[in-house]
N, CA and C of each residue as an Amber inpcrd file, in Angstrom:
protein
   534
 252.7260000 -36.1970000-163.7410000 251.8600000 -36.8530000-161.9000000
 251.5830000 -38.2120000-162.6690000 252.1880000 -38.7050000-162.0080000
 251.5520000 -40.0060000-161.1040000 250.6910000 -40.3470000-160.3660000
 250.2130000 -41.6300000-160.8150000 248.3890000 -42.2460000-159.1220000
 249.1020000 -41.9230000-158.1200000 249.9920000 -42.4410000-157.9910000
 250.1360000 -42.1440000-156.3530000 250.3210000 -40.9470000-155.6760000
 251.4170000 -40.4760000-156.3750000 251.2860000 -39.1150000-156.0900000
 250.0210000 -38.4730000-155.7940000 249.0290000 -38.1670000-156.2240000
 247.5030000 -38.2040000-156.5790000 246.4890000 -39.0820000-156.1650000
 246.7120000 -39.9120000-155.8440000 246.2850000 -40.7650000-155.3350000
 245.2770000 -40.6840000-153.1400000 247.1190000 -39.9740000-152.7300000
 246.4370000 -39.1060000-150.7760000 245.0680000 -38.1820000-151.1290000
 245.2750000 -37.3420000-152.5630000 244.4220000 -36.0350000-152.7690000
 243.4440000 -36.4870000-152.4680000 243.1210000 -37.4700000-153.4030000
 242.0490000 -38.3620000-153.8200000 241.1250000 -38.8860000-152.2090000
 241.7900000 -39.5020000-152.1680000 241.4860000 -40.0610000-150.9070000
 241.1350000 -38.9430000-149.7160000 241.9440000 -38.5750000-149.6390000
 241.3470000 -36.9540000-148.6120000 240.2930000 -36.6850000-148.8360000
 239.7300000 -36.1100000-149.9230000 239.1070000 -35.3850000-151.1670000
 237.7270000 -36.3000000-151.1340000 237.7960000 -37.7300000-151.0860000
 236.6320000 -38.6180000-150.7570000 236.2070000 -38.2940000-148.9350000
 236.6490000 -38.4010000-147.9880000 237.1700000 -38.6500000-146.4090000
 235.9970000 -36.9650000-146.5060000 236.9280000 -35.8920000-147.2530000
 235.9660000 -34.9730000-147.0090000 234.1570000 -35.0460000-146.8830000
 234.7140000 -35.0540000-148.5980000 232.8180000 -35.5030000-148.9560000
 232.0290000 -36.7860000-148.1890000 232.1570000 -37.6330000-147.3940000
 231.8980000 -38.6310000-146.5770000 231.0550000 -37.6290000-145.0330000
 232.0220000 -37.0430000-145.1220000 232.3490000 -36.3030000-143.7570000
 231.0790000 -34.6780000-143.6390000 231.3950000 -34.8040000-144.0660000
 230.2470000 -33.4950000-145.0160000 228.6890000 -34.5000000-145.3770000
 228.3300000 -35.0080000-145.9130000 227.0180000 -35.8650000-146.1460000
 226.9380000 -36.4370000-144.8690000 227.4700000 -37.2870000-143.7740000
 227.0530000 -37.3160000-142.6210000 226.9560000 -36.2150000-141.8650000
 227.0050000 -35.4120000-142.2210000 226.9010000 -34.1720000-140.7000000
 225.3300000 -33.3540000-141.4080000 225.5520000 -33.2490000-143.0040000
 223.8620000 -32.2710000-143.1470000 223.6630000 -33.2450000-142.9250000
 223.0930000 -34.8220000-142.7390000 222.5640000 -35.7260000-142.8590000
 221.1360000 -35.7940000-141.4650000 222.7840000 -36.1020000-140.3210000
 222.2460000 -35.2070000-138.9800000 221.8250000 -33.7580000-138.9230000
 222.3140000 -32.7660000-139.9300000 220.9720000 -31.5120000-139.6160000
 219.6760000 -31.2110000-140.2650000 219.9040000 -32.1850000-141.8300000
 218.5990000 -32.1540000-141.8740000 217.6360000 -33.3580000-140.7790000
 217.7060000 -34.5340000-140.0710000 216.9930000 -35.0990000-138.4930000
 216.3810000 -34.1610000-137.9420000 217.0330000 -33.4380000-137.6310000
 217.5360000 -32.5250000-136.5670000 216.6120000 -31.0920000-137.0410000
 216.5800000 -30.4420000-138.1970000 215.1230000 -30.0380000-138.3530000
 214.1300000 -30.2920000-138.8590000 213.9800000 -31.3430000-139.4090000
 212.7900000 -32.1790000-138.8730000 212.4140000 -32.4090000-138.1490000
 212.7170000 -32.6310000-137.5330000 212.3890000 -33.4700000-135.7110000
 211.5920000 -32.5400000-135.2370000 212.4880000 -31.1330000-134.7880000
 211.8060000 -29.6610000-134.6490000 211.2160000 -29.2770000-135.3690000
 210.8580000 -29.3400000-136.4980000 209.1500000 -29.4970000-137.6590000
 208.1190000 -29.9060000-137.1750000 208.3370000 -31.1790000-136.7510000
 207.6370000 -31.9850000-136.1820000 206.9590000 -31.7390000-134.5110000
 207.0830000 -30.9280000-133.9710000 206.5230000 -30.4440000-132.5590000
 205.9100000 -30.3660000-132.9450000 204.4650000 -30.1240000-132.3300000
 203.7550000 -30.2280000-131.9220000 202.5450000 -29.6970000-130.0970000
 202.2660000 -28.9000000-129.8530000 201.7860000 -28.2230000-128.2360000
 201.0480000 -29.5490000-127.4650000 202.0910000 -29.8740000-126.5480000
 201.0160000 -30.9690000-125.9220000 203.1240000 -32.0050000-125.7110000
 203.6790000 -31.7630000-127.1120000 205.1090000 -32.9930000-126.6730000
 205.8840000 -32.7090000-125.2790000 206.5200000 -33.4210000-125.0030000
 207.8210000 -33.2800000-123.8700000 208.8520000 -32.8640000-125.0000000
 209.8930000 -32.2540000-124.3670000 210.4720000 -31.9970000-125.1440000
 212.3940000 -31.5190000-124.1970000 213.9050000 -31.6060000-124.6190000
 214.2880000 -31.3750000-123.8520000 215.4140000 -30.3300000-125.1140000
 215.5430000 -29.3670000-124.1720000 215.9270000 -28.2170000-124.6030000
 217.9400000 -28.2940000-124.5470000 218.7550000 -27.8740000-125.5380000
 220.3030000 -28.4840000-125.9370000 220.9890000 -28.2130000-124.5520000
 220.7030000 -27.0420000-123.4460000 221.2300000 -26.9320000-122.1220000
 220.8100000 -28.2460000-121.2340000 219.7600000 -28.7570000-121.2660000
 219.7120000 -30.0310000-119.9780000 218.4330000 -29.7860000-119.6230000
 216.8930000 -28.7010000-120.3240000 215.7710000 -28.3880000-119.6730000
 215.0860000 -29.1610000-120.4850000 214.1070000 -29.7740000-118.7000000
 212.4280000 -30.5610000-119.4510000 211.4520000 -29.8390000-119.7370000
 210.7130000 -29.4400000-120.7850000 209.8280000 -28.5030000-121.1110000
 208.3150000 -29.4180000-121.3230000 207.2970000 -28.9220000-121.4670000
 206.4530000 -29.1580000-122.7170000 206.1910000 -27.7720000-123.6830000
 205.5770000 -28.7120000-124.4740000 205.6610000 -27.5390000-126.1000000
 204.0540000 -27.0510000-125.4060000 204.1840000 -25.2620000-125.6210000
 202.8660000 -24.7840000-125.4900000 202.2180000 -23.9840000-126.9320000
 203.2700000 -23.4060000-127.5900000 203.2750000 -23.4760000-128.8260000
 204.2110000 -23.2450000-129.6400000 204.2190000 -22.9160000-131.2480000
 205.5560000 -23.5940000-132.2630000 205.3790000 -21.9920000-133.1990000
 206.2670000 -21.5800000-133.5900000 205.7800000 -20.6810000-134.5440000
 206.8420000 -20.9020000-135.5780000 207.2280000 -20.3670000-136.0830000
 208.3290000 -20.2920000-137.3620000 209.9160000 -20.2860000-136.6670000
 210.3990000 -19.6820000-136.0060000 211.7730000 -19.6420000-135.6380000
 211.7480000 -19.8550000-134.1920000 210.5550000 -20.2030000-133.0940000
 210.6130000 -19.3630000-132.0510000 209.2730000 -21.1910000-131.5030000
 209.7730000 -21.4300000-130.5940000 208.7420000 -22.3260000-129.3840000
 208.3750000 -22.0150000-127.7060000 206.8760000 -21.7330000-127.6590000
 206.8490000 -21.0910000-126.2620000 206.8990000 -22.7250000-125.7330000
 207.5820000 -22.4240000-124.4190000 207.7440000 -23.6950000-123.8260000
 207.3940000 -23.9060000-122.2100000 206.4710000 -24.9320000-121.7180000
 205.6450000 -24.3030000-120.3110000 206.4970000 -25.2210000-119.6130000
 208.1110000 -24.5340000-118.9140000 208.7440000 -25.6090000-117.4310000
 208.0100000 -25.8100000-116.5320000 206.8580000 -25.2120000-116.1380000
 206.6560000 -24.9490000-114.8670000 205.4620000 -24.6170000-114.4440000
 204.1640000 -24.4830000-113.4290000 203.2780000 -23.7740000-113.4930000
 203.5140000 -22.5190000-113.6210000 202.7070000 -21.4580000-113.6220000
 203.1720000 -20.4000000-114.8710000 204.1600000 -19.6550000-115.5590000
 205.2720000 -20.9430000-115.3620000 206.9960000 -20.0690000-116.0330000
 206.0440000 -20.8060000-117.3600000 206.6630000 -19.5230000-118.6220000
 206.5740000 -20.2560000-119.7770000 207.9870000 -19.6710000-120.9510000
 208.0460000 -20.2250000-120.9160000 209.7930000 -19.3330000-121.7740000
 209.6030000 -19.1710000-123.5680000 210.2780000 -18.5760000-123.7460000
 210.1730000 -18.6120000-125.3070000 211.6640000 -19.6490000-125.6580000
 211.6280000 -20.2770000-126.5100000 213.1090000 -20.6760000-127.0210000
 213.1480000 -20.4370000-128.6570000 214.2750000 -20.6150000-129.0060000
 214.7340000 -20.1900000-130.5620000 214.7650000 -22.4690000-130.8120000
 213.9320000 -22.0420000-132.0970000 213.6320000 -23.3180000-132.8720000
 214.6850000 -24.3010000-132.4210000 216.0650000 -23.7850000-133.0410000
 217.5360000 -23.9060000-132.0410000 217.9100000 -25.0210000-131.7610000
 217.4270000 -24.2650000-130.3580000 217.5550000 -24.5610000-128.9840000
 216.7220000 -26.4810000-128.5300000 215.7870000 -26.3580000-129.0320000
 215.2000000 -27.9730000-128.5050000 216.5120000 -28.6880000-129.5130000
 216.8910000 -29.8970000-128.1600000 217.6590000 -31.1990000-128.8430000
 216.7300000 -32.4500000-128.7620000 215.8730000 -32.4530000-128.2640000
 214.9010000 -33.4430000-129.2420000 213.8380000 -33.6280000-128.5760000
 212.8600000 -33.8390000-129.3060000 210.7750000 -34.1020000-128.9940000
 211.1200000 -35.5490000-128.6980000 210.3950000 -35.7690000-127.6710000
 210.2750000 -36.9900000-126.3800000 209.2930000 -37.2620000-126.3790000
 209.2900000 -39.0650000-126.8010000 208.0160000 -39.7610000-126.3200000
 207.4150000 -38.8540000-125.2300000 205.8530000 -39.3800000-125.1100000
 205.2110000 -39.2470000-124.2730000 205.5450000 -40.3570000-122.9060000
 206.0750000 -41.2070000-122.6610000 206.2420000 -42.4220000-121.4850000
 207.6390000 -42.1080000-121.4150000 208.5630000 -41.9590000-122.2200000
 210.1140000 -41.2280000-122.0630000 210.0710000 -39.9330000-121.2510000
 209.1870000 -39.0160000-121.7290000 209.0110000 -37.2240000-121.2660000
 208.4430000 -37.6780000-119.1390000 207.2050000 -38.4790000-119.4070000
 206.4770000 -38.9720000-117.4810000 207.8720000 -39.2760000-116.7430000
 208.9250000 -40.3340000-117.7850000 209.4710000 -41.5530000-116.6510000
 210.1440000 -40.3220000-116.2670000 210.7190000 -39.1000000-117.1140000
 212.8080000 -38.5900000-116.3600000 211.9190000 -37.8250000-115.6310000
 210.6140000 -37.0570000-116.1370000 210.0030000 -35.7600000-115.5260000
 209.3730000 -35.8150000-114.1520000 208.2130000 -36.6650000-114.1200000
 207.6470000 -36.9530000-112.8900000 207.4760000 -38.6490000-112.4620000
 208.5580000 -38.8140000-113.1530000 208.7070000 -40.2420000-112.7270000
 207.9270000 -42.0630000-112.0880000 206.9450000 -42.0160000-113.2910000
 205.9030000 -42.1440000-113.6790000 206.4360000 -44.0270000-114.6580000
 206.6660000 -45.0920000-114.3620000 206.9850000 -46.3100000-115.3450000
 205.4920000 -46.0970000-115.8520000 205.8640000 -46.5890000-116.8200000
 204.6060000 -47.4100000-117.2090000 205.4760000 -48.5530000-118.3640000
 204.4000000 -49.5280000-118.4670000 204.4780000 -51.1490000-119.7100000
 206.1830000 -51.2540000-119.5950000 206.1480000 -51.8950000-118.4550000
 207.0930000 -52.3620000-117.9850000 206.6580000 -54.0520000-118.8090000
 207.8730000 -54.5570000-119.6850000 207.6630000 -54.9390000-120.5680000
 207.4720000 -56.5660000-119.3160000 208.1190000 -57.1490000-118.2970000
 208.3530000 -58.2670000-117.4630000 209.0390000 -57.8650000-116.1140000
 207.8540000 -58.4810000-114.9930000 209.3030000 -58.7020000-114.2120000
 210.3680000 -59.0230000-113.9160000 210.9740000 -60.2070000-113.9590000
 212.3520000 -60.5400000-114.6640000 213.3200000 -59.6430000-114.7030000
 213.0470000 -58.3460000-115.0960000 213.9090000 -57.1960000-115.7740000
 214.2300000 -56.7170000-114.7000000 212.8580000 -56.0850000-113.7970000
 212.8760000 -55.2530000-113.0340000 214.4980000 -56.1890000-111.6100000
 215.4960000 -55.2090000-111.7730000 216.6470000 -55.1800000-110.3010000
 215.4020000 -54.8950000-108.8770000 216.0590000 -56.3250000-107.7520000
 215.1900000 -56.2000000-106.4200000 215.9620000 -54.7170000-106.1310000
 214.7850000 -54.2720000-104.7180000 215.4200000 -53.4600000-103.7110000
 216.6730000 -54.2780000-102.8080000 217.2240000 -55.8710000-102.4060000
 217.6680000 -56.2190000-102.1230000 218.4080000 -57.3410000-102.3420000
 219.0380000 -57.8290000-102.0600000 219.9060000 -58.4390000-103.0910000
 219.7360000 -60.1730000-102.0480000 219.1960000 -60.6000000-101.7050000
 218.5810000 -61.9080000-101.2350000 217.7010000 -62.5710000-102.3980000
 217.3580000 -62.0610000-103.0240000 216.1520000 -62.7240000-104.2220000
 217.7730000 -63.6930000-105.3380000 218.6110000 -62.9220000-104.9020000
 219.2480000 -62.6120000-105.8550000 220.3750000 -63.8730000-106.3160000
 220.9800000 -64.2550000-104.7960000 221.2890000 -65.7340000-104.7900000
 220.1390000 -66.4530000-104.4620000 220.8370000 -67.3160000-105.2730000
 220.7440000 -68.3610000-105.1340000 220.4750000 -70.3130000-104.2680000
 220.0250000 -70.2840000-102.9450000 220.7360000 -70.8600000-102.2420000
 219.1910000 -71.5900000-101.0800000 219.5020000 -72.9290000-100.9720000
 218.7780000 -73.6400000-100.7070000 218.8800000 -73.1160000 -98.8980000
 219.8920000 -73.2160000 -98.4950000 219.5400000 -72.6600000 -96.8710000
 218.8170000 -71.2840000 -96.2230000 218.4260000 -71.5100000 -95.0770000
 217.9140000 -70.1200000 -94.7690000 219.0010000 -69.3050000 -94.5770000
 218.5830000 -67.8520000 -94.5300000 219.0940000 -67.4110000 -94.2240000
 220.7160000 -67.1010000 -92.8260000 219.7920000 -67.6940000 -91.9380000
 220.0160000 -67.3410000 -91.2790000 221.4190000 -68.3160000 -90.9500000
 221.0830000 -69.4430000 -91.5540000 222.4740000 -70.3270000 -90.8770000
 223.7240000 -69.9170000 -91.4710000 223.4020000 -68.8340000 -91.9950000
 224.6250000 -68.6500000 -92.3260000 225.9640000 -68.1180000 -91.5360000
 225.0320000 -67.1580000 -90.4520000 225.5270000 -66.2750000 -89.4720000
 225.7980000 -67.4160000 -88.7140000 225.2050000 -68.9520000 -88.2530000
 226.3380000 -69.5770000 -87.2650000 227.6420000 -70.2800000 -88.0030000
 228.2890000 -69.5320000 -88.2900000 229.3610000 -70.2590000 -89.3470000
 230.5410000 -69.2670000 -87.9580000 232.0470000 -69.7820000 -87.9320000
 232.5050000 -69.2560000 -86.7070000 233.4610000 -68.3250000 -87.8080000
 233.6240000 -67.3210000 -86.8630000 234.1130000 -65.9440000 -87.8220000
 235.7090000 -66.0850000 -87.5310000 235.9920000 -65.2930000 -88.5230000
 237.5230000 -66.0750000 -89.0780000 238.4590000 -65.0670000 -88.5970000
 239.4760000 -65.1760000 -87.8660000 240.7940000 -64.7980000 -87.7700000
 240.9800000 -64.7730000 -88.5310000 241.3070000 -63.7530000 -89.3440000
 242.6630000 -63.0120000 -90.2400000 243.5290000 -62.0890000 -89.0060000
 244.2130000 -62.2610000 -88.8520000 245.3700000 -62.0640000 -88.2620000
 246.5620000 -62.4570000 -88.7250000 247.5480000 -62.5870000 -88.5820000
 248.6740000 -63.0810000 -88.9020000 249.4680000 -64.3900000 -88.2170000
 249.6250000 -64.5770000 -87.2660000 249.7500000 -65.7750000 -86.5660000
 249.2510000 -66.5540000 -86.6830000 250.0010000 -68.1570000 -86.9080000
 248.6210000 -69.1630000 -87.5570000 247.6310000 -69.6130000 -86.0580000
 246.8550000 -70.1450000 -86.3640000 245.7310000 -70.1290000 -85.4860000
 245.5260000 -71.2720000 -84.3170000 246.3100000 -71.0070000 -82.9300000
 246.8930000 -72.2150000 -82.6220000 244.8000000 -73.0030000 -81.9420000
 245.3320000 -74.1390000 -81.4410000 243.9720000 -74.8100000 -80.9770000
 244.2220000 -74.4180000 -79.4370000 243.1940000 -74.4850000 -79.3200000
 242.5100000 -73.9990000 -77.7300000 241.6820000 -75.0220000 -77.4650000
 241.4550000 -75.4390000 -75.7710000 240.7360000 -76.8460000 -75.3440000
 239.8210000 -75.2420000 -74.0260000 239.5940000 -74.1870000 -74.3770000
 239.0340000 -73.7070000 -73.6610000 237.3000000 -72.9230000 -75.1850000
 236.3600000 -73.1790000 -73.9290000 234.8090000 -72.4270000 -75.3690000
 234.9340000 -71.4250000 -75.8380000 234.3450000 -71.1600000 -76.8960000
 234.3950000 -69.8330000 -77.2630000 233.5250000 -68.6980000 -76.3560000
 232.9910000 -68.8690000 -75.4190000 233.1700000 -67.8810000 -75.0290000
 233.8800000 -67.4660000 -73.6470000 234.5620000 -68.1920000 -73.4260000
 236.1190000 -67.4420000 -72.1310000 237.0940000 -66.4680000 -73.4330000
 237.1950000 -65.5750000 -73.3200000 238.4760000 -64.4850000 -73.6040000
 239.8840000 -65.2770000 -74.3180000 240.1660000 -65.6020000 -74.8250000
 241.3140000 -66.0610000 -75.5230000 242.6100000 -65.0310000 -74.4840000
 243.9070000 -65.9490000 -74.0620000 244.4270000 -65.5110000 -73.0850000
 246.1130000 -64.2850000 -74.2160000 245.8640000 -63.0820000 -73.8760000
 247.0190000 -62.5250000 -74.4210000 247.8140000 -62.6230000 -74.3200000
 248.7730000 -62.4250000 -75.8560000 250.2390000 -63.1830000 -75.3690000
 251.1970000 -61.9920000 -74.0530000 251.7360000 -62.6450000 -74.1820000
 253.3100000 -61.9500000 -73.4820000 253.6230000 -60.8760000 -73.9300000
 253.9300000 -59.5880000 -73.2030000 253.8920000 -58.4250000 -73.6360000
 256.0840000 -58.4550000 -74.6750000 256.2080000 -58.0550000 -75.7730000
 257.3050000 -58.4890000 -76.3940000 258.5300000 -57.8340000 -75.7430000
 260.0990000 -57.8090000 -75.7910000 261.0120000 -56.6350000 -75.6790000
 260.3270000 -55.3170000 -76.2000000 260.2340000 -54.2760000 -75.1810000
 260.7290000 -52.8520000 -76.3680000 262.3010000 -52.9350000 -76.5480000
 262.9420000 -52.2180000 -77.8940000 264.0560000 -51.7900000 -78.0700000
 263.7460000 -49.9160000 -77.2470000 265.0860000 -49.9570000 -76.8730000
 264.5690000 -48.4270000 -75.8730000 265.5050000 -47.9350000 -77.1190000
 264.5800000 -46.4890000 -77.2740000 264.2900000 -45.6450000 -78.8330000
 265.6170000 -44.5760000 -78.1540000 265.6880000 -43.8040000 -77.0090000
 267.1360000 -43.2920000 -77.0440000 268.5000000 -43.0220000 -77.4550000
 268.7130000 -44.1390000 -77.8510000 270.3250000 -43.6400000 -78.9740000
 269.8990000 -43.4320000 -79.8520000 268.1920000 -43.9880000 -80.0110000
 268.5670000 -43.4040000 -81.7990000 267.6030000 -42.0120000 -82.3750000
 267.0820000 -41.9460000 -80.5960000 267.2110000 -40.1970000 -80.5940000
 267.9560000 -39.1870000 -81.1060000 268.9550000 -39.9240000 -80.1420000
 270.4890000 -38.8560000 -79.6930000 270.9780000 -38.9280000 -81.3370000
 270.9890000 -40.4480000 -81.6360000 272.2700000 -40.2500000 -82.6710000
 271.8460000 -39.3130000 -83.7940000 270.1880000 -38.6230000 -83.6460000
 269.0900000 -38.1720000 -84.6250000 269.2220000 -35.9070000 -84.3270000
 269.4600000 -36.6950000 -83.0130000 269.2800000 -35.0960000 -82.5650000
 271.3940000 -34.8350000 -83.3330000 272.1290000 -35.7600000 -83.2780000
 272.8190000 -34.7510000 -82.8620000 273.6440000 -35.0980000 -84.9640000
 272.3430000 -35.8470000 -85.7660000 273.0910000 -35.9750000 -86.6180000
 272.4700000 -33.9320000 -87.6620000 271.4110000 -33.4480000 -86.9420000
 270.7670000 -32.1470000 -87.4730000 271.1700000 -31.3600000 -86.7250000
 272.4110000 -31.2870000 -85.3050000 273.1110000 -30.7500000 -85.4390000
 274.0470000 -30.1170000 -85.8950000 274.7530000 -31.4370000 -86.8580000
 275.7760000 -30.8260000 -88.3820000 275.0260000 -30.0110000 -88.7840000
 273.8110000 -30.6130000 -89.8300000 273.6780000 -30.3840000 -90.5230000
 273.1270000 -28.4750000 -90.6070000 273.3270000 -28.2260000 -89.6630000
 272.5350000 -26.6520000 -89.7180000 272.7930000 -25.8680000 -89.1770000
 274.3410000 -25.8150000 -89.5800000 275.6250000 -24.8920000 -89.2020000
 275.4440000 -23.7200000 -88.0720000 275.3510000 -24.8640000 -87.1040000
 275.4020000 -24.3770000 -86.1140000 277.1070000 -23.7390000 -84.9250000
 276.9240000 -23.5830000 -84.1190000 278.8390000 -22.5090000 -83.6890000
 279.3320000 -23.5020000 -83.7800000 279.3420000 -25.1690000 -84.1680000
 280.7950000 -26.1500000 -83.9440000 281.3470000 -26.1660000 -85.3360000
 280.8340000 -25.4830000 -86.2320000 281.1500000 -25.5150000 -87.9290000
 282.5640000 -23.5650000 -87.7160000 282.0850000 -23.0670000 -86.7310000
 283.4270000 -22.0960000 -87.2940000 285.0320000 -22.6480000 -87.3420000
């Protein structure tokens, strides 16, 4: 056998080794995280439930999910052990230690635009007509309504309807086909 034929197999075995090694590393980190759990720390289960650790046993964890609600979970079902700040932010909505006020998004967008003119100046602009017709200059003041264009002649729809009815009669196999 030549080296060229063995090379794909060697690469495949190497890739499998690297994938299993990284998976084992992740499993080891998760096991260490679960073993370092202490009563009072906030956790998230793999199902997405947030609770506080009440008691840690060898294979199980007793969680306090609310007033009078204690749940027994397997240690493997703990997805993440959260820091106190992160747990309080997610569960109770309490924000701690905001780094700076400039990072916070304001409630209204008016502070995001930097204009020197007051906001009322923008409302003084004339409204824009988005019609298809080109704007015609008029000598009337803005408070008078514009004259409506003359009605355009309409096309009689009766011949078109008659033609459609005639086509329908021919295609539905009426008595005329006999």
